[in-house]
N, C-alpha and C positions, 0 to 999 in steps of 0.2 A: 485499492483503493488496499476488516476480517472478523470472522467469528472466532476470536481467540481471546482467552481470559487468563493469560499468565504473562509475566514479564519476560518469558522466554523469548518472545518475539521472533518469529521466523521471518516480508513484503518482499517478499516476492523476489528470486535470484537467478537463477541461471545467472540470472538475477542476483548479483552479488548480495547474499543475505542481508548485510547491513543495510542496504536500500529497501530490500523486501521488508525487513523488520519495521522500518518507518511506515511503510504503507499499512502494515498490520496495526501499527499504533494509530494510524488515522481512523481505522474501522473500530479499534477499541474505543476510541472517543465516541463513536457513533452508536455502540451497542452495548457498552458496560456502564456500570454504575453511575447513575445520576441520583442526586439527593432525592429522597422520597418527597413526592409532589412535584418533581421537575427541578430544573436548573434554575432556582429562584434568584441566585446571585447574577445571573446574566443580564447585562443592561439591555435596555430597549433597542431594537433593530429596526431601521427603515429600509425597505426594499423599493428601488426604482428600476424601471426599464427605460434606458435612454433612446432617443430617436434612431440611433445606429444599432439598437437591439443589444447593447451591452447591459447585462444585469449587474446593478450596483448595490451593495449591501453596506449600510453605514451604521456603526455602533460607536456612540460616544462613550469614552471611558477615560476620565480626567485624572486618575490617581497618579499618573506619571506623565512627564512632558515629552512623550513620544508619540509618533503615529506609525501604524503598521499597515502596509498594503500587501494584499495577496491576490494575485491574478491567476485564475485557473483557466486553462485553455484546453479544449477538447482536442488534443493532438498528441496522445500518447503513443507508445510503441505498437500498439495494434494497428496503427496506420502506416507502419513501415512497409514500403514496397518489398516484394520478393527479391532477394539478393542484395538488398540494401538495408539489412537489419541494423538497427542502431541509429538510423537516420533521424528519427524524432528526438532521441536523446542528444544527439550531436547538434541538432537545430536549437534546442533549448539551451545547451551550454554555450552555443555560439552567440547568443544575445549579449553576453558579457565580455566577448573577445574583441570588441572595437565597434564604433559606430561610424557614420559618415562624418562626424565631427571630432571624434576622440579616439585615441588608441586605447588599448586594453590598460596600458600603463597609466594613462591620463585618467581613465575610469577609476582605477584603483587609488590613485593619488587623491581624487576628489572625494571618495568614499572615506578614506583615512582622515582627511582634513575635517569632514563633518562629523566623524565618528559614527557613520552609518553603515548598514550592511545591506548588500544587494546580491540576492542569490537566485539561481534558475536551476530547474532539474525537471525530469521527465519520469513518469511511471508508465504502466502499460496502458492506461486509459487517458491520461491527461498530463499536461506540463504545467509547471508553476513558475511564476516570477514574483519574488517578494522583496520588500523594501522595508527597513526599519530605520526611521530617521528622527532625530530631535525636532520637537516643534518649531524651534526657532530656524531650522534649516528646511522647513517643509517645502518652500518654493524650489529651492535648489535641488533637493532630493527628488521631488516629483518630476521636475524637468529631466533629471538623469534617468529616472525610471521609464519615463515616455520616450526618451531618446533611444534607450536600450530596446524598448518594445517596438517602436516604429521605424527605427533608422539603423538597424544593424548591418554592418558591412560584411560579416563573416569573412574576414581577411584570411586568404589562402594559407599563409605561413602560420597563423595563430590556430586555424583548423587542423592543419598537420600535426602541430604540437600537442593539441588536444587528443587527436586520434592516438599518438604515441603514448600518452598518459593512460588512456583507457585500454590500450593493448597491453601495456606493462601491468595494470590492475588485473586484467584477465589472466595473464601469465602467473601472476602472483597467487591468484585464487586457486589455481590448480593444485597448490600445495595445501589447501584447506579442505579436508575430507567432507565437511558438511556442505560446502559449496558444490564440490563435485557430485555428492548424492542428490542435491537440489536440482542441478542442471540436468542430470540424467533422468530424474523423475519427471520434470516438466516435458522433456524431449519424448519420454516413453508414454506419458499419460495423453498428451495432445498430439494426435496423429496429424490432424489438419486444424489450425487454429492461429489467429493473429496473437494469441497469448503464448504460443509455443516457444518463441525464441527469446533469449535474453534481452532485457530492456537496452542494455549497453552495446548490444550487437555481439559479434564473433570475431575471431581471428581472420576468418575468411572474408566476412562482409565489409568490415570497417575500411580496409585499404581501398576498396572499390568506390567508397562514396566520395564524390567530387563536389566542389564548391557550388557548381550550378544545381546539383541535386538538393542541397541544403537551401539555396535561394528559392528553388521551386517549391519545396515543402513549406517553407515560410510563407510564401506568397499564397498559397492554397488555404492554409490553416489558421494563420495568425490575423484574425479580424474579430471586431468586437461582438458580431452576432454569434461567435463561437466561443464566447468567454464570460466569465463571471469575475467581478472585482469586489473583494471584501475590503473595507477601510475601517480600521478600528483604532480608537486612542484619542488623544487630546485635540479633537477637532470638532467643530460644530457644523450643523447642517448648513448654515449661512456660508461658512468657509468652504465647505464642499462645493456649494452652489457657485461661489465666486471665483475660487482658486482652481478647482479641479475640472468641473464640468465643461468650461470653455475648451480646455486642452483635450479632454476626453471625446468631446463632440467632433474634433477634427480627424479622429481615428476612423478610417472609412470601412464600411461593411462591404462584404462580397458574398456572392453565393457559394456555399460550402458543399462540395460534392458528397453525395451520399454513397457510402461504400458498404455493402452488405457484410455482417459478421457471420462467417461460416466456420464452424468448429465441429470437429469429430474426435470423440474421446476413444481411447482403447477400450474394448469391450471384453477382452479376454484376460485372465489372469497371467501376469508375467513377472518373473524375477530377474533381475539385473545384478550381478556381482561384479564388483571392481575390487582388484587386489592391491592392497597398499601395506607397507611395513609400518603398521601402526598398532598401538596397544588397545585402542578403543574402537569398537565397531560403530560406525554411524549408519543409522537406519532410518528410512522413510517408508512408511507403509501407507497407501491411500488410493483414491479413486476420484472420479468426477464429483464436483461439488455443485454449488449453487450460485445464482447471481444475487446482487444486493436487493433486487426487487421481488425476490421470491416471497410469496404470502406467507410461507412458513418460516420466515427469518427469525422471529421471536421464540416460537417453540424450539427450533434448532439452537438458538443462543442458550436456552436453558439446558438442553439435552447435552450440548457440548461442554458446558461448564461442569456438569456432573461427570461426564465421561473422561475428559482430560484437559479441559480449559481452565479448571478453577484451582490450579496450583496444588497445594497440599490437601485441598478439599476434594480433589477428583479421585475417581476410582483407578485410573491408571497409575497415578502417583502412589496411591495406597497400596495396590497390588505388586507393582514392579519395583518400586523404590522402598517404601516403607516396610513392607512385609518380608521382602526377599533381598533387598539391598543390591538389585542388579543395575540400577541406573541412577545417576546423580540427577539428571533431568529427563523428563518425559512429558510430552504435551500433545494435545489434538487441537486442530483448528480447521475451520472452513475459511477459504480465502475468496470471498466473493468480489467480483468487480461489476462493471456495468453489464457484463455477460458472465456466464457460469465459469468459476474457476475450479480449485480442487479442494478435496478434503484430505488432510495429512495426519498421520501420527508420526512424531519425530522423537527419536531417542538416541542416546548413546550408552553403551554398555561394554564391558570387557568383551574381547573376542570370543572367549569360551562360553560366555553366557548369552550370545546373540540369538541362538535358536530358541532358548527358553524365553527370552524376553519377547521375541516375535509371537510365539505361541500364546503367551499371556495377553499380549495386546489384542489378538484376535478374539480371545476368550471374552475380554471385557466388551468388545463390540457386539459380539453375539449375546452376551448376558443382558445388555440394555435394550436389546430388541425382543427378548423373550419374557421379561417380567417388568412390571411397572416399577419405576423408582420409588423409594420410600417417601413418605410424607416429610421426614426430617430432610432428606436430601433435596427435595423440591423447594421447601421453605428456605433452606440455607442458600440455595443458589438465587432464588429471588430476593432475599434480603441482601445478599452481596451485590447483585446486579443493580438493584434499586438504590441501595443505601451507600454504595461507595463509588467514588469517582476518582480513581488513581491518577488519571491524567487530568487534574483539575485545570480548568481553564483560567489559570492564574497569571497568564501572560498575554499580551496582545496578540502575540504570533499564534499561540494555541486557539485563541478565540477567532481570529481571521481565518485560520485553517478550518476550524469547526463550521463556521458559517458557509464557507465556499462549498464544503462537503455536503452540507444538508441541502443546499441549493442544487448542487450537481446531481445528486441522487433523488431529487424531488420530494424530500422528506417534510418540508414546510418549516417555517420559522417557529411554529408552535411544537416542534418536535420534542424539546426538552420537557415540556409539560405533558405531552402524550406518552412519552416512553414509559414511565412507571406502570401505567394502566396496561400497556402491551404486555409487559412482563408479569404483572399480577394475574392476568387472565389465563395464563398458561396452566393446563391441568396435567395430571399424571398421565391420563389418557392420550393427550396430545404429544407428550414426550415419548411415549411408546410408539405412537403412529409415526412420527418423523423419523425415529430411529429405524423402524422397519422400512421406511420408504427411502431414506437417504443414506444409510449405511450399507455397505456391501462387503462383509467378511468373506464371502465366498468368491468374490470377484475384484481382485485388487492388484495394484502395482506395488512390487516390493523392490527396494533398491538397497543394497548393502555395500557399503565401502568399509572394507576391513582387511585384516590379515586372514585370508580365507582358510588357510590351512589350520590356523589356531581356532577359527570359528567353526571348523568342521564343515566348510562349504566348498572346499576345492574338489576337483575331480577324484582325488585319491580318497576323499572322505566318503564318498557315495557307497 
C-alpha cells in the first residue's frame, strides 16, 4: 500500500523501487500532513454499495471538465500462485492489451482521439484500473473502461510481448545497486510470505506463465464484490445513476476464494554482502514491520518521523549527514500493507564510510528506545504531520486514489477529520513504548551492496 515521511520514497521493489516508491506515496497520503482540523477542502463524498456488492464512492468536483475513475481490485501479487510469481501484475497489465472487440492498437487510438488516459497496474495487495476522460467523452470513455475490465482477451502475442518488456526491465534493474539491495533484503527478511517475491515476478517465473493461467486468475478475482470504484470530477449523482449504474450493474459477482496469509520473518541477525565495482555503498538495515491496521500506527508515525522519516528534521539525517557528512540521503520507514511488511533504514555512503554509517544508524535506533524524545521533537513532528500535506489532493487522480485507499483499509470517510486528533494524542511515553516494542537494533537484516574491499567488508578485511 507506508510510514514514511520523506520524499526519498523507497514501494516496495524487488519490487523495482520506482513502483515501490509509488506505494509509499499512497501511504504518505494516508499518514502525513493533513491541514489542522482535517482535510477541509475535500468535497463531500457519497458511498454506495451496489446490489453486486461493488463499493462505489462518488465525489463531485466541478473545477475542471474531467472525470476520473479509479477501480481497486483485491488481487495483488500476494495472490500469485507458487511458481507463477508475477501473475497478478501480468493480469492487470493484460487488461489493456486487447478486448473481445478491440486490439491494443485500437484501444490506444481511441484513447488518443479522446485525449484520455487509461492505466492498469498491480501492487502487492491490490490492482488498479484508472481512467481520466473529458466530460464530453464520458460515455465513450466509460464504455472503454468497462470493456477493458469485463471483456479482456489477453491475446497471447501481446502477453508474450509484455513478458519480454518486464524481463528486460528486471535485467536492467540488476545494474541498479539500490534495486539489488532491496530485492535481497525482501528475500532474506521474508522466509515464507506472499509478500516475499517481486511484484513483477522473476526471470524464472515469468516465462512459465501461460495465457490460460492469466484467464483463470482474472476469472477468480475480477468481480465487483472484490472491488472499490472511486468516481471523482465533473459529474453529478444523477449522471452516475443514469450513465454509470446500469453498466456497473451488469458486472456479475462471484464467490471469491479465501486464501490464508501465512508469513514467517527471519528471526536471527543476518548480513548479506554483495560485491559491485561502485563508489557508493548501498545499505538497507531493517527487520519485520507492521500492518496498516496495527493500533500503534499513529505513535509509530510520530516515532519514525523523529528517527528518520522527517527529512532534515530527523535524527538519522542530523547524525549521519549533517554532523559527519557521510551520506547524502538516509531515511527510515515502515512499509505496512494489509499484512505486516518491513521496517527499513536505507542509506547510501562512500564505501570507506559504510561501517561507520551502519554503526551510527544502529546507535540512533538504540537511543530512541532508551530515552524519551524531547518536547521540541515531539511538537515539531506533530506540527509537521498535522499541518503539512505535501501530496495535496489537488488533482482528481490523487483524490480518487485517496478515497479508494481509505475504503480499502477501512479508515472511514471521516478519516481526514479524525487524523489530526490521532496525531495530537501521541505522547512522549507512547513514542518510547513503540520504539522499544517495534525497533530491533539487536536483531536485524543488513544488506550491503558495495565495493566490499574498499568498504573493509571482504574476506581479506576481517
